[in-house]
PDB file of N, CA, C and O in Angstrom, chain B, residues numbered from 101:
ATOM      1  N   MET B 101       1.368 -11.494 -13.198  1.00  0.00           N
ATOM      2  CA  MET B 101       1.100 -10.269 -14.029  1.00  0.00           C
ATOM      3  C   MET B 101       1.550  -9.081 -13.225  1.00  0.00           C
ATOM      4  O   MET B 101       1.210  -8.968 -12.047  1.00  0.00           O
ATOM      5  N   ALA B 102       2.312  -8.188 -13.835  1.00  0.00           N
ATOM      6  CA  ALA B 102       2.839  -6.966 -13.241  1.00  0.00           C
ATOM      7  C   ALA B 102       1.724  -6.008 -13.010  1.00  0.00           C
ATOM      8  O   ALA B 102       0.739  -6.000 -13.749  1.00  0.00           O
ATOM      9  N   SER B 103       1.868  -5.149 -11.938  1.00  0.00           N
ATOM     10  CA  SER B 103       0.947  -4.075 -11.728  1.00  0.00           C
ATOM     11  C   SER B 103       1.237  -2.932 -12.722  1.00  0.00           C
ATOM     12  O   SER B 103       2.407  -2.691 -13.018  1.00  0.00           O
ATOM     13  N   LEU B 104       0.276  -2.255 -13.222  1.00  0.00           N
ATOM     14  CA  LEU B 104       0.394  -1.234 -14.172  1.00  0.00           C
ATOM     15  C   LEU B 104       0.134   0.130 -13.583  1.00  0.00           C
ATOM     16  O   LEU B 104      -0.891   0.313 -12.927  1.00  0.00           O
ATOM     17  N   ILE B 105       1.005   1.094 -13.782  1.00  0.00           N
ATOM     18  CA  ILE B 105       0.787   2.440 -13.296  1.00  0.00           C
ATOM     19  C   ILE B 105       0.378   3.282 -14.490  1.00  0.00           C
ATOM     20  O   ILE B 105       1.087   3.281 -15.496  1.00  0.00           O
ATOM     21  N   PRO B 106      -0.743   4.007 -14.424  1.00  0.00           N
ATOM     22  CA  PRO B 106      -1.208   4.852 -15.508  1.00  0.00           C
ATOM     23  C   PRO B 106      -0.436   6.233 -15.538  1.00  0.00           C
ATOM     24  O   PRO B 106      -0.926   7.248 -15.042  1.00  0.00           O
ATOM     25  N   CYS B 107       0.755   6.209 -16.128  1.00  0.00           N
ATOM     26  CA  CYS B 107       1.530   7.491 -16.287  1.00  0.00           C
ATOM     27  C   CYS B 107       0.819   8.461 -17.144  1.00  0.00           C
ATOM     28  O   CYS B 107       0.447   8.064 -18.248  1.00  0.00           O
ATOM     29  N   PRO B 108       0.573   9.708 -16.781  1.00  0.00           N
ATOM     30  CA  PRO B 108      -0.200  10.691 -17.606  1.00  0.00           C
ATOM     31  C   PRO B 108       0.604  11.033 -18.891  1.00  0.00           C
ATOM     32  O   PRO B 108       0.020  11.578 -19.828  1.00  0.00           O
ATOM     33  N   HIS B 109       1.905  10.736 -18.964  1.00  0.00           N
ATOM     34  CA  HIS B 109       2.688  11.068 -20.106  1.00  0.00           C
ATOM     35  C   HIS B 109       3.000   9.842 -21.046  1.00  0.00           C
ATOM     36  O   HIS B 109       3.166   9.990 -22.256  1.00  0.00           O
ATOM     37  N   CYS B 110       3.068   8.630 -20.417  1.00  0.00           N
ATOM     38  CA  CYS B 110       3.442   7.440 -21.193  1.00  0.00           C
ATOM     39  C   CYS B 110       2.412   6.418 -21.293  1.00  0.00           C
ATOM     40  O   CYS B 110       2.610   5.433 -22.004  1.00  0.00           O
ATOM     41  N   GLY B 111       1.304   6.569 -20.629  1.00  0.00           N
ATOM     42  CA  GLY B 111       0.274   5.579 -20.619  1.00  0.00           C
ATOM     43  C   GLY B 111       0.499   4.458 -19.571  1.00  0.00           C
ATOM     44  O   GLY B 111       1.351   4.661 -18.706  1.00  0.00           O
ATOM     45  N   ARG B 112      -0.162   3.347 -19.575  1.00  0.00           N
ATOM     46  CA  ARG B 112       0.010   2.345 -18.537  1.00  0.00           C
ATOM     47  C   ARG B 112       1.342   1.613 -18.719  1.00  0.00           C
ATOM     48  O   ARG B 112       1.652   1.068 -19.778  1.00  0.00           O
ATOM     49  N   ARG B 113       2.103   1.631 -17.635  1.00  0.00           N
ATOM     50  CA  ARG B 113       3.439   1.073 -17.631  1.00  0.00           C
ATOM     51  C   ARG B 113       3.664   0.167 -16.475  1.00  0.00           C
ATOM     52  O   ARG B 113       3.040   0.417 -15.444  1.00  0.00           O
ATOM     53  N   PRO B 114       4.464  -0.844 -16.503  1.00  0.00           N
ATOM     54  CA  PRO B 114       4.777  -1.689 -15.332  1.00  0.00           C
ATOM     55  C   PRO B 114       5.365  -0.889 -14.177  1.00  0.00           C
ATOM     56  O   PRO B 114       6.156   0.035 -14.367  1.00  0.00           O
ATOM     57  N   LYS B 115       4.944  -1.284 -12.950  1.00  0.00           N
ATOM     58  CA  LYS B 115       5.414  -0.636 -11.784  1.00  0.00           C
ATOM     59  C   LYS B 115       6.953  -0.614 -11.621  1.00  0.00           C
ATOM     60  O   LYS B 115       7.533   0.269 -10.989  1.00  0.00           O
ATOM     61  N   GLU B 116       7.544  -1.599 -12.207  1.00  0.00           N
ATOM     62  CA  GLU B 116       9.081  -1.759 -12.099  1.00  0.00           C
ATOM     63  C   GLU B 116       9.741  -0.602 -12.812  1.00  0.00           C
ATOM     64  O   GLU B 116      10.934  -0.392 -12.594  1.00  0.00           O
ATOM     65  N   GLU B 117       9.074   0.153 -13.636  1.00  0.00           N
ATOM     66  CA  GLU B 117       9.700   1.270 -14.250  1.00  0.00           C
ATOM     67  C   GLU B 117       9.785   2.519 -13.326  1.00  0.00           C
ATOM     68  O   GLU B 117      10.404   3.517 -13.694  1.00  0.00           O
ATOM     69  N   PHE B 118       9.161   2.454 -12.129  1.00  0.00           N
ATOM     70  CA  PHE B 118       9.017   3.583 -11.284  1.00  0.00           C
ATOM     71  C   PHE B 118       9.824   3.374  -9.912  1.00  0.00           C
ATOM     72  O   PHE B 118      10.115   2.256  -9.486  1.00  0.00           O
ATOM     73  N   THR B 119      10.132   4.506  -9.310  1.00  0.00           N
ATOM     74  CA  THR B 119      10.786   4.461  -7.947  1.00  0.00           C
ATOM     75  C   THR B 119       9.815   5.260  -7.003  1.00  0.00           C
ATOM     76  O   THR B 119       9.424   6.397  -7.266  1.00  0.00           O
ATOM     77  N   ILE B 120       9.477   4.582  -5.924  1.00  0.00           N
ATOM     78  CA  ILE B 120       8.635   5.261  -4.964  1.00  0.00           C
ATOM     79  C   ILE B 120       9.562   6.124  -4.094  1.00  0.00           C
ATOM     80  O   ILE B 120      10.569   5.631  -3.586  1.00  0.00           O
ATOM     81  N   LYS B 121       9.221   7.419  -3.922  1.00  0.00           N
ATOM     82  CA  LYS B 121      10.030   8.325  -3.166  1.00  0.00           C
ATOM     83  C   LYS B 121       9.427   8.836  -1.866  1.00  0.00           C
ATOM     84  O   LYS B 121      10.076   9.600  -1.152  1.00  0.00           O
ATOM     85  N   GLY B 122       8.207   8.435  -1.542  1.00  0.00           N
ATOM     86  CA  GLY B 122       7.645   8.758  -0.225  1.00  0.00           C
ATOM     87  C   GLY B 122       6.443   9.678  -0.353  1.00  0.00           C
ATOM     88  O   GLY B 122       6.007  10.089  -1.428  1.00  0.00           O
ATOM     89  N   GLU B 123       5.942   9.964   0.864  1.00  0.00           N
ATOM     90  CA  GLU B 123       4.667  10.719   1.022  1.00  0.00           C
ATOM     91  C   GLU B 123       4.787  12.150   0.291  1.00  0.00           C
ATOM     92  O   GLU B 123       5.775  12.879   0.376  1.00  0.00           O
ATOM     93  N   ALA B 124       3.702  12.412  -0.389  1.00  0.00           N
ATOM     94  CA  ALA B 124       3.628  13.686  -1.081  1.00  0.00           C
ATOM     95  C   ALA B 124       3.218  14.841  -0.182  1.00  0.00           C
ATOM     96  O   ALA B 124       2.039  15.185  -0.095  1.00  0.00           O
ATOM     97  N   LEU B 125       4.204  15.440   0.489  1.00  0.00           N
ATOM     98  CA  LEU B 125       4.012  16.500   1.446  1.00  0.00           C
ATOM     99  C   LEU B 125       4.299  17.851   0.848  1.00  0.00           C
ATOM    100  O   LEU B 125       5.115  17.971  -0.066  1.00  0.00           O
ATOM    101  N   ALA B 126       3.644  18.858   1.351  1.00  0.00           N
ATOM    102  CA  ALA B 126       3.891  20.223   0.999  1.00  0.00           C
ATOM    103  C   ALA B 126       5.194  20.640   1.639  1.00  0.00           C
ATOM    104  O   ALA B 126       5.355  20.441   2.843  1.00  0.00           O
ATOM    105  N   ARG B 127       6.135  21.209   0.902  1.00  0.00           N
ATOM    106  CA  ARG B 127       7.409  21.618   1.447  1.00  0.00           C
ATOM    107  C   ARG B 127       7.230  22.842   2.272  1.00  0.00           C
ATOM    108  O   ARG B 127       6.490  23.744   1.880  1.00  0.00           O
ATOM    109  N   PRO B 128       7.898  22.916   3.435  1.00  0.00           N
ATOM    110  CA  PRO B 128       7.799  24.056   4.327  1.00  0.00           C
ATOM    111  C   PRO B 128       8.489  25.321   3.668  1.00  0.00           C
ATOM    112  O   PRO B 128       9.293  25.204   2.743  1.00  0.00           O
ATOM    113  N   ALA B 129       8.155  26.418   4.158  1.00  0.00           N
ATOM    114  CA  ALA B 129       8.841  27.671   3.776  1.00  0.00           C
ATOM    115  C   ALA B 129      10.287  27.677   4.171  1.00  0.00           C
ATOM    116  O   ALA B 129      10.689  27.096   5.179  1.00  0.00           O
ATOM    117  N   ALA B 130      11.064  28.352   3.347  1.00  0.00           N
ATOM    118  CA  ALA B 130      12.550  28.293   3.641  1.00  0.00           C
ATOM    119  C   ALA B 130      12.855  28.843   5.026  1.00  0.00           C
ATOM    120  O   ALA B 130      13.814  28.416   5.668  1.00  0.00           O
ATOM    121  N   ASP B 131      12.042  29.787   5.487  1.00  0.00           N
ATOM    122  CA  ASP B 131      12.366  30.327   6.855  1.00  0.00           C
ATOM    123  C   ASP B 131      11.646  29.634   7.939  1.00  0.00           C
ATOM    124  O   ASP B 131      11.608  30.195   9.034  1.00  0.00           O
ATOM    125  N   ALA B 132      11.040  28.433   7.779  1.00  0.00           N
ATOM    126  CA  ALA B 132      10.281  27.765   8.767  1.00  0.00           C
ATOM    127  C   ALA B 132      11.299  27.288   9.876  1.00  0.00           C
ATOM    128  O   ALA B 132      12.501  27.178   9.632  1.00  0.00           O
ATOM    129  N   SER B 133      10.762  27.021  11.074  1.00  0.00           N
ATOM    130  CA  SER B 133      11.612  26.637  12.159  1.00  0.00           C
ATOM    131  C   SER B 133      12.292  25.285  11.933  1.00  0.00           C
ATOM    132  O   SER B 133      11.905  24.528  11.042  1.00  0.00           O
ATOM    133  N   TRP B 134      13.286  24.997  12.730  1.00  0.00           N
ATOM    134  CA  TRP B 134      14.052  23.688  12.574  1.00  0.00           C
ATOM    135  C   TRP B 134      13.144  22.504  12.887  1.00  0.00           C
ATOM    136  O   TRP B 134      13.279  21.415  12.330  1.00  0.00           O
ATOM    137  N   GLU B 135      12.135  22.788  13.878  1.00  0.00           N
ATOM    138  CA  GLU B 135      11.218  21.662  14.195  1.00  0.00           C
ATOM    139  C   GLU B 135      10.325  21.342  13.063  1.00  0.00           C
ATOM    140  O   GLU B 135      10.019  20.162  12.890  1.00  0.00           O
ATOM    141  N   ILE B 136       9.886  22.228  12.295  1.00  0.00           N
ATOM    142  CA  ILE B 136       9.046  22.046  11.098  1.00  0.00           C
ATOM    143  C   ILE B 136       9.821  21.298  10.066  1.00  0.00           C
ATOM    144  O   ILE B 136       9.320  20.329   9.497  1.00  0.00           O
ATOM    145  N   TRP B 137      11.048  21.724   9.804  1.00  0.00           N
ATOM    146  CA  TRP B 137      11.973  21.040   8.845  1.00  0.00           C
ATOM    147  C   TRP B 137      12.249  19.642   9.281  1.00  0.00           C
ATOM    148  O   TRP B 137      12.195  18.736   8.450  1.00  0.00           O
ATOM    149  N   PHE B 138      12.551  19.399  10.568  1.00  0.00           N
ATOM    150  CA  PHE B 138      12.781  18.117  11.107  1.00  0.00           C
ATOM    151  C   PHE B 138      11.619  17.117  10.903  1.00  0.00           C
ATOM    152  O   PHE B 138      11.805  15.951  10.554  1.00  0.00           O
ATOM    153  N   ASP B 139      10.395  17.666  11.149  1.00  0.00           N
ATOM    154  CA  ASP B 139       9.228  16.833  10.872  1.00  0.00           C
ATOM    155  C   ASP B 139       9.122  16.521   9.340  1.00  0.00           C
ATOM    156  O   ASP B 139       8.819  15.397   8.940  1.00  0.00           O
ATOM    157  N   TYR B 140       9.368  17.498   8.563  1.00  0.00           N
ATOM    158  CA  TYR B 140       9.188  17.282   7.072  1.00  0.00           C
ATOM    159  C   TYR B 140      10.235  16.304   6.566  1.00  0.00           C
ATOM    160  O   TYR B 140       9.893  15.461   5.736  1.00  0.00           O
ATOM    161  N   VAL B 141      11.490  16.357   7.008  1.00  0.00           N
ATOM    162  CA  VAL B 141      12.516  15.454   6.467  1.00  0.00           C
ATOM    163  C   VAL B 141      12.437  14.121   7.107  1.00  0.00           C
ATOM    164  O   VAL B 141      12.592  13.134   6.388  1.00  0.00           O
ATOM    165  N   TYR B 142      12.197  13.965   8.459  1.00  0.00           N
ATOM    166  CA  TYR B 142      12.408  12.714   9.058  1.00  0.00           C
ATOM    167  C   TYR B 142      11.101  11.929   9.468  1.00  0.00           C
ATOM    168  O   TYR B 142      11.105  10.700   9.527  1.00  0.00           O
ATOM    169  N   LEU B 143      10.062  12.633   9.730  1.00  0.00           N
ATOM    170  CA  LEU B 143       8.879  11.890  10.289  1.00  0.00           C
ATOM    171  C   LEU B 143       7.843  11.669   9.190  1.00  0.00           C
ATOM    172  O   LEU B 143       7.533  12.566   8.405  1.00  0.00           O
ATOM    173  N   ARG B 144       7.304  10.404   9.161  1.00  0.00           N
ATOM    174  CA  ARG B 144       6.333  10.062   8.193  1.00  0.00           C
ATOM    175  C   ARG B 144       5.221   9.196   8.913  1.00  0.00           C
ATOM    176  O   ARG B 144       5.449   8.449   9.864  1.00  0.00           O
ATOM    177  N   ASP B 145       4.014   9.397   8.338  1.00  0.00           N
ATOM    178  CA  ASP B 145       2.911   8.528   8.764  1.00  0.00           C
ATOM    179  C   ASP B 145       2.935   7.265   8.034  1.00  0.00           C
ATOM    180  O   ASP B 145       3.537   7.199   6.962  1.00  0.00           O
ATOM    181  N   ASN B 146       2.332   6.260   8.526  1.00  0.00           N
ATOM    182  CA  ASN B 146       2.259   4.994   7.790  1.00  0.00           C
ATOM    183  C   ASN B 146       0.852   4.507   7.785  1.00  0.00           C
ATOM    184  O   ASN B 146       0.544   3.474   8.379  1.00  0.00           O
ATOM    185  N   PRO B 147      -0.021   5.242   7.116  1.00  0.00           N
ATOM    186  CA  PRO B 147      -1.478   4.973   7.241  1.00  0.00           C
ATOM    187  C   PRO B 147      -1.895   3.708   6.461  1.00  0.00           C
ATOM    188  O   PRO B 147      -1.229   3.239   5.538  1.00  0.00           O
ATOM    189  N   ARG B 148      -3.018   3.216   6.899  1.00  0.00           N
ATOM    190  CA  ARG B 148      -3.696   2.137   6.152  1.00  0.00           C
ATOM    191  C   ARG B 148      -4.836   2.729   5.404  1.00  0.00           C
ATOM    192  O   ARG B 148      -5.764   3.257   6.017  1.00  0.00           O
ATOM    193  N   GLY B 149      -4.810   2.665   4.090  1.00  0.00           N
ATOM    194  CA  GLY B 149      -5.859   3.313   3.304  1.00  0.00           C
ATOM    195  C   GLY B 149      -5.298   4.274   2.325  1.00  0.00           C
ATOM    196  O   GLY B 149      -4.175   4.097   1.852  1.00  0.00           O
ATOM    197  N   ALA B 150      -6.066   5.321   1.994  1.00  0.00           N
ATOM    198  CA  ALA B 150      -5.716   6.278   0.921  1.00  0.00           C
ATOM    199  C   ALA B 150      -4.502   7.002   1.389  1.00  0.00           C
ATOM    200  O   ALA B 150      -4.371   7.406   2.544  1.00  0.00           O
ATOM    201  N   TYR B 151      -3.555   7.160   0.372  1.00  0.00           N
ATOM    202  CA  TYR B 151      -2.283   7.781   0.617  1.00  0.00           C
ATOM    203  C   TYR B 151      -1.715   8.448  -0.661  1.00  0.00           C
ATOM    204  O   TYR B 151      -1.903   7.872  -1.732  1.00  0.00           O
ATOM    205  N   LYS B 152      -1.083   9.540  -0.632  1.00  0.00           N
ATOM    206  CA  LYS B 152      -0.512  10.138  -1.869  1.00  0.00           C
ATOM    207  C   LYS B 152       0.966  10.125  -1.681  1.00  0.00           C
ATOM    208  O   LYS B 152       1.485  10.580  -0.662  1.00  0.00           O
ATOM    209  N   GLU B 153       1.712   9.551  -2.760  1.00  0.00           N
ATOM    210  CA  GLU B 153       3.113   9.375  -2.735  1.00  0.00           C
ATOM    211  C   GLU B 153       3.739   9.974  -4.037  1.00  0.00           C
ATOM    212  O   GLU B 153       3.157  10.003  -5.121  1.00  0.00           O
ATOM    213  N   TYR B 154       4.975  10.440  -3.799  1.00  0.00           N
ATOM    214  CA  TYR B 154       5.784  10.879  -4.981  1.00  0.00           C
ATOM    215  C   TYR B 154       6.400   9.674  -5.579  1.00  0.00           C
ATOM    216  O   TYR B 154       7.028   8.881  -4.879  1.00  0.00           O
ATOM    217  N   TRP B 155       6.233   9.506  -6.899  1.00  0.00           N
ATOM    218  CA  TRP B 155       6.820   8.384  -7.687  1.00  0.00           C
ATOM    219  C   TRP B 155       7.657   9.102  -8.819  1.00  0.00           C
ATOM    220  O   TRP B 155       7.278  10.134  -9.374  1.00  0.00           O
ATOM    221  N   HIS B 156       8.793   8.466  -9.087  1.00  0.00           N
ATOM    222  CA  HIS B 156       9.618   8.911 -10.178  1.00  0.00           C
ATOM    223  C   HIS B 156       9.544   7.843 -11.328  1.00  0.00           C
ATOM    224  O   HIS B 156       9.759   6.650 -11.112  1.00  0.00           O
ATOM    225  N   HIS B 157       9.227   8.344 -12.558  1.00  0.00           N
ATOM    226  CA  HIS B 157       9.119   7.393 -13.687  1.00  0.00           C
ATOM    227  C   HIS B 157      10.626   7.192 -14.290  1.00  0.00           C
ATOM    228  O   HIS B 157      11.030   7.657 -15.355  1.00  0.00           O
ATOM    229  N   THR B 158      11.308   6.451 -13.434  1.00  0.00           N
ATOM    230  CA  THR B 158      12.827   6.338 -13.683  1.00  0.00           C
ATOM    231  C   THR B 158      13.145   5.809 -15.030  1.00  0.00           C
ATOM    232  O   THR B 158      14.038   6.333 -15.696  1.00  0.00           O
ATOM    233  N   SER B 159      12.436   4.758 -15.484  1.00  0.00           N
ATOM    234  CA  SER B 159      12.755   4.077 -16.768  1.00  0.00           C
ATOM    235  C   SER B 159      11.803   4.516 -17.934  1.00  0.00           C
ATOM    236  O   SER B 159      11.645   3.839 -18.951  1.00  0.00           O
ATOM    237  N   GLY B 160      11.196   5.693 -17.693  1.00  0.00           N
ATOM    238  CA  GLY B 160      10.262   6.078 -18.780  1.00  0.00           C
ATOM    239  C   GLY B 160      10.543   7.644 -19.060  1.00  0.00           C
ATOM    240  O   GLY B 160      11.640   8.040 -19.454  1.00  0.00           O
ATOM    241  N   CYS B 161       9.507   8.447 -18.830  1.00  0.00           N
ATOM    242  CA  CYS B 161       9.568   9.867 -19.172  1.00  0.00           C
ATOM    243  C   CYS B 161      10.457  10.706 -18.213  1.00  0.00           C
ATOM    244  O   CYS B 161      10.827  11.841 -18.514  1.00  0.00           O
ATOM    245  N   ARG B 162      10.790  10.083 -17.021  1.00  0.00           N
ATOM    246  CA  ARG B 162      11.664  10.659 -16.000  1.00  0.00           C
ATOM    247  C   ARG B 162      10.912  11.769 -15.299  1.00  0.00           C
ATOM    248  O   ARG B 162      11.541  12.624 -14.676  1.00  0.00           O
ATOM    249  N   ARG B 163       9.610  11.792 -15.371  1.00  0.00           N
ATOM    250  CA  ARG B 163       8.858  12.868 -14.690  1.00  0.00           C
ATOM    251  C   ARG B 163       8.475  12.446 -13.242  1.00  0.00           C
ATOM    252  O   ARG B 163       8.313  11.263 -12.945  1.00  0.00           O
ATOM    253  N   TRP B 164       8.342  13.438 -12.380  1.00  0.00           N
ATOM    254  CA  TRP B 164       7.869  13.116 -11.041  1.00  0.00           C
ATOM    255  C   TRP B 164       6.293  13.122 -11.043  1.00  0.00           C
ATOM    256  O   TRP B 164       5.673  13.989 -11.660  1.00  0.00           O
ATOM    257  N   LEU B 165       5.706  12.183 -10.372  1.00  0.00           N
ATOM    258  CA  LEU B 165       4.314  11.963 -10.350  1.00  0.00           C
ATOM    259  C   LEU B 165       3.827  11.911  -8.974  1.00  0.00           C
ATOM    260  O   LEU B 165       4.591  11.567  -8.072  1.00  0.00           O
ATOM    261  N   VAL B 166       2.519  12.251  -8.729  1.00  0.00           N
ATOM    262  CA  VAL B 166       1.916  11.958  -7.456  1.00  0.00           C
ATOM    263  C   VAL B 166       0.836  10.828  -7.748  1.00  0.00           C
ATOM    264  O   VAL B 166      -0.067  10.987  -8.569  1.00  0.00           O
ATOM    265  N   VAL B 167       1.004   9.734  -7.038  1.00  0.00           N
ATOM    266  CA  VAL B 167       0.217   8.596  -7.067  1.00  0.00           C
ATOM    267  C   VAL B 167      -0.651   8.419  -5.927  1.00  0.00           C
ATOM    268  O   VAL B 167      -0.158   8.266  -4.810  1.00  0.00           O
ATOM    269  N   SER B 168      -1.989   8.426  -6.121  1.00  0.00           N
ATOM    270  CA  SER B 168      -2.925   8.234  -5.068  1.00  0.00           C
ATOM    271  C   SER B 168      -3.343   6.794  -5.046  1.00  0.00           C
ATOM    272  O   SER B 168      -3.977   6.286  -5.971  1.00  0.00           O
ATOM    273  N   ARG B 169      -2.945   6.103  -3.891  1.00  0.00           N
ATOM    274  CA  ARG B 169      -3.281   4.699  -3.821  1.00  0.00           C
ATOM    275  C   ARG B 169      -3.735   4.256  -2.440  1.00  0.00           C
ATOM    276  O   ARG B 169      -3.605   4.986  -1.457  1.00  0.00           O
ATOM    277  N   ASP B 170      -4.263   3.064  -2.392  1.00  0.00           N
ATOM    278  CA  ASP B 170      -4.729   2.508  -1.163  1.00  0.00           C
ATOM    279  C   ASP B 170      -3.605   1.602  -0.615  1.00  0.00           C
ATOM    280  O   ASP B 170      -3.218   0.660  -1.307  1.00  0.00           O
ATOM    281  N   THR B 171      -3.088   1.833   0.543  1.00  0.00           N
ATOM    282  CA  THR B 171      -1.944   1.087   1.002  1.00  0.00           C
ATOM    283  C   THR B 171      -2.312  -0.301   1.414  1.00  0.00           C
ATOM    284  O   THR B 171      -1.433  -1.156   1.524  1.00  0.00           O
ATOM    285  N   ALA B 172      -3.580  -0.570   1.649  1.00  0.00           N
ATOM    286  CA  ALA B 172      -4.089  -1.945   1.999  1.00  0.00           C
ATOM    287  C   ALA B 172      -4.265  -2.845   0.854  1.00  0.00           C
ATOM    288  O   ALA B 172      -3.900  -4.020   0.894  1.00  0.00           O
ATOM    289  N   THR B 173      -4.870  -2.258  -0.257  1.00  0.00           N
ATOM    290  CA  THR B 173      -5.214  -3.089  -1.432  1.00  0.00           C
ATOM    291  C   THR B 173      -4.202  -2.798  -2.606  1.00  0.00           C
ATOM    292  O   THR B 173      -4.198  -3.533  -3.593  1.00  0.00           O
ATOM    293  N   HIS B 174      -3.377  -1.764  -2.502  1.00  0.00           N
ATOM    294  CA  HIS B 174      -2.460  -1.297  -3.587  1.00  0.00           C
ATOM    295  C   HIS B 174      -3.251  -0.830  -4.844  1.00  0.00           C
ATOM    296  O   HIS B 174      -2.645  -0.697  -5.908  1.00  0.00           O
ATOM    297  N   GLU B 175      -4.515  -0.590  -4.761  1.00  0.00           N
ATOM    298  CA  GLU B 175      -5.328  -0.097  -5.867  1.00  0.00           C
ATOM    299  C   GLU B 175      -4.995   1.353  -6.040  1.00  0.00           C
ATOM    300  O   GLU B 175      -4.971   2.112  -5.072  1.00  0.00           O
ATOM    301  N   ILE B 176      -4.732   1.755  -7.295  1.00  0.00           N
ATOM    302  CA  ILE B 176      -4.339   3.094  -7.658  1.00  0.00           C
ATOM    303  C   ILE B 176      -5.617   3.865  -8.033  1.00  0.00           C
ATOM    304  O   ILE B 176      -6.368   3.516  -8.945  1.00  0.00           O
ATOM    305  N   GLU B 177      -5.799   4.947  -7.247  1.00  0.00           N
ATOM    306  CA  GLU B 177      -7.035   5.799  -7.482  1.00  0.00           C
ATOM    307  C   GLU B 177      -6.771   6.875  -8.499  1.00  0.00           C
ATOM    308  O   GLU B 177      -7.693   7.276  -9.209  1.00  0.00           O
ATOM    309  N   GLY B 178      -5.521   7.374  -8.605  1.00  0.00           N
ATOM    310  CA  GLY B 178      -5.283   8.390  -9.611  1.00  0.00           C
ATOM    311  C   GLY B 178      -3.801   8.732  -9.693  1.00  0.00           C
ATOM    312  O   GLY B 178      -3.069   8.468  -8.739  1.00  0.00           O
ATOM    313  N   VAL B 179      -3.337   9.301 -10.782  1.00  0.00           N
ATOM    314  CA  VAL B 179      -2.047   9.690 -10.995  1.00  0.00           C
ATOM    315  C   VAL B 179      -1.980  11.040 -11.655  1.00  0.00           C
ATOM    316  O   VAL B 179      -2.728  11.262 -12.607  1.00  0.00           O
ATOM    317  N   HIS B 180      -1.167  11.935 -11.238  1.00  0.00           N
ATOM    318  CA  HIS B 180      -1.008  13.224 -11.939  1.00  0.00           C
ATOM    319  C   HIS B 180       0.401  13.737 -11.788  1.00  0.00           C
ATOM    320  O   HIS B 180       1.111  13.310 -10.877  1.00  0.00           O
ATOM    321  N   ASP B 181       0.829  14.637 -12.646  1.00  0.00           N
ATOM    322  CA  ASP B 181       2.152  15.162 -12.683  1.00  0.00           C
ATOM    323  C   ASP B 181       2.405  15.999 -11.404  1.00  0.00           C
ATOM    324  O   ASP B 181       1.572  16.812 -11.004  1.00  0.00           O
ATOM    325  N   ALA B 182       3.562  15.776 -10.788  1.00  0.00           N
ATOM    326  CA  ALA B 182       3.892  16.435  -9.532  1.00  0.00           C
ATOM    327  C   ALA B 182       3.874  17.959  -9.613  1.00  0.00           C
ATOM    328  O   ALA B 182       3.547  18.638  -8.640  1.00  0.00           O
ATOM    329  N   ALA B 183       4.226  18.483 -10.775  1.00  0.00           N
ATOM    330  CA  ALA B 183       4.280  19.963 -10.947  1.00  0.00           C
ATOM    331  C   ALA B 183       2.836  20.470 -10.732  1.00  0.00           C
ATOM    332  O   ALA B 183       2.658  21.531 -10.134  1.00  0.00           O
ATOM    333  N   ALA B 184       1.833  19.763 -11.188  1.00  0.00           N
ATOM    334  CA  ALA B 184       0.417  20.123 -11.033  1.00  0.00           C
ATOM    335  C   ALA B 184       0.054  20.090  -9.520  1.00  0.00           C
ATOM    336  O   ALA B 184      -0.680  20.946  -9.027  1.00  0.00           O
ATOM    337  N   HIS B 185       0.583  19.094  -8.820  1.00  0.00           N
ATOM    338  CA  HIS B 185       0.353  18.879  -7.401  1.00  0.00           C
ATOM    339  C   HIS B 185       0.952  20.077  -6.657  1.00  0.00           C
ATOM    340  O   HIS B 185       0.298  20.604  -5.758  1.00  0.00           O
ATOM    341  N   LYS B 186       2.081  20.499  -6.968  1.00  0.00           N
ATOM    342  CA  LYS B 186       2.815  21.604  -6.301  1.00  0.00           C
ATOM    343  C   LYS B 186       2.009  22.944  -6.514  1.00  0.00           C
ATOM    344  O   LYS B 186       1.797  23.707  -5.572  1.00  0.00           O
ATOM    345  N   GLU B 187       1.597  23.179  -7.716  1.00  0.00           N
ATOM    346  CA  GLU B 187       0.745  24.377  -8.012  1.00  0.00           C
ATOM    347  C   GLU B 187      -0.548  24.359  -7.244  1.00  0.00           C
ATOM    348  O   GLU B 187      -0.978  25.403  -6.755  1.00  0.00           O
ATOM    349  N   ALA B 188      -1.204  23.185  -7.115  1.00  0.00           N
ATOM    350  CA  ALA B 188      -2.451  23.077  -6.323  1.00  0.00           C
ATOM    351  C   ALA B 188      -2.263  23.378  -4.817  1.00  0.00           C
ATOM    352  O   ALA B 188      -3.148  23.913  -4.149  1.00  0.00           O
ATOM    353  N   ALA B 189      -1.054  23.002  -4.315  1.00  0.00           N
ATOM    354  CA  ALA B 189      -0.747  23.171  -2.900  1.00  0.00           C
ATOM    355  C   ALA B 189      -0.493  24.693  -2.582  1.00  0.00           C
ATOM    356  O   ALA B 189      -0.635  25.109  -1.433  1.00  0.00           O
ATOM    357  N   GLU B 190      -0.135  25.475  -3.564  1.00  0.00           N
ATOM    358  CA  GLU B 190       0.220  26.867  -3.349  1.00  0.00           C
ATOM    359  C   GLU B 190      -1.048  27.767  -3.274  1.00  0.00           C
ATOM    360  O   GLU B 190      -0.935  28.979  -3.095  1.00  0.00           O
TER     361      GLU B 190
END
């Protein structure tokens, strides 16, 4: 049985419709130092447990989502539109 992702726009959909794009990080300011940009672009944590990732609903609504899931159990704790995540970070 396929894992289902609860898309806020399309409802519960198979995970194969999505593409994982990585950790949901706040983007640095345009004038941030090169060290900060290097860390943002190239360095990632690989935690065990709760984690927020950007997912793209490639074969569905084509929206960017932030999926909160547990990396050990793959249990999804929540999903929301990435635009709302960006507004919350500002």
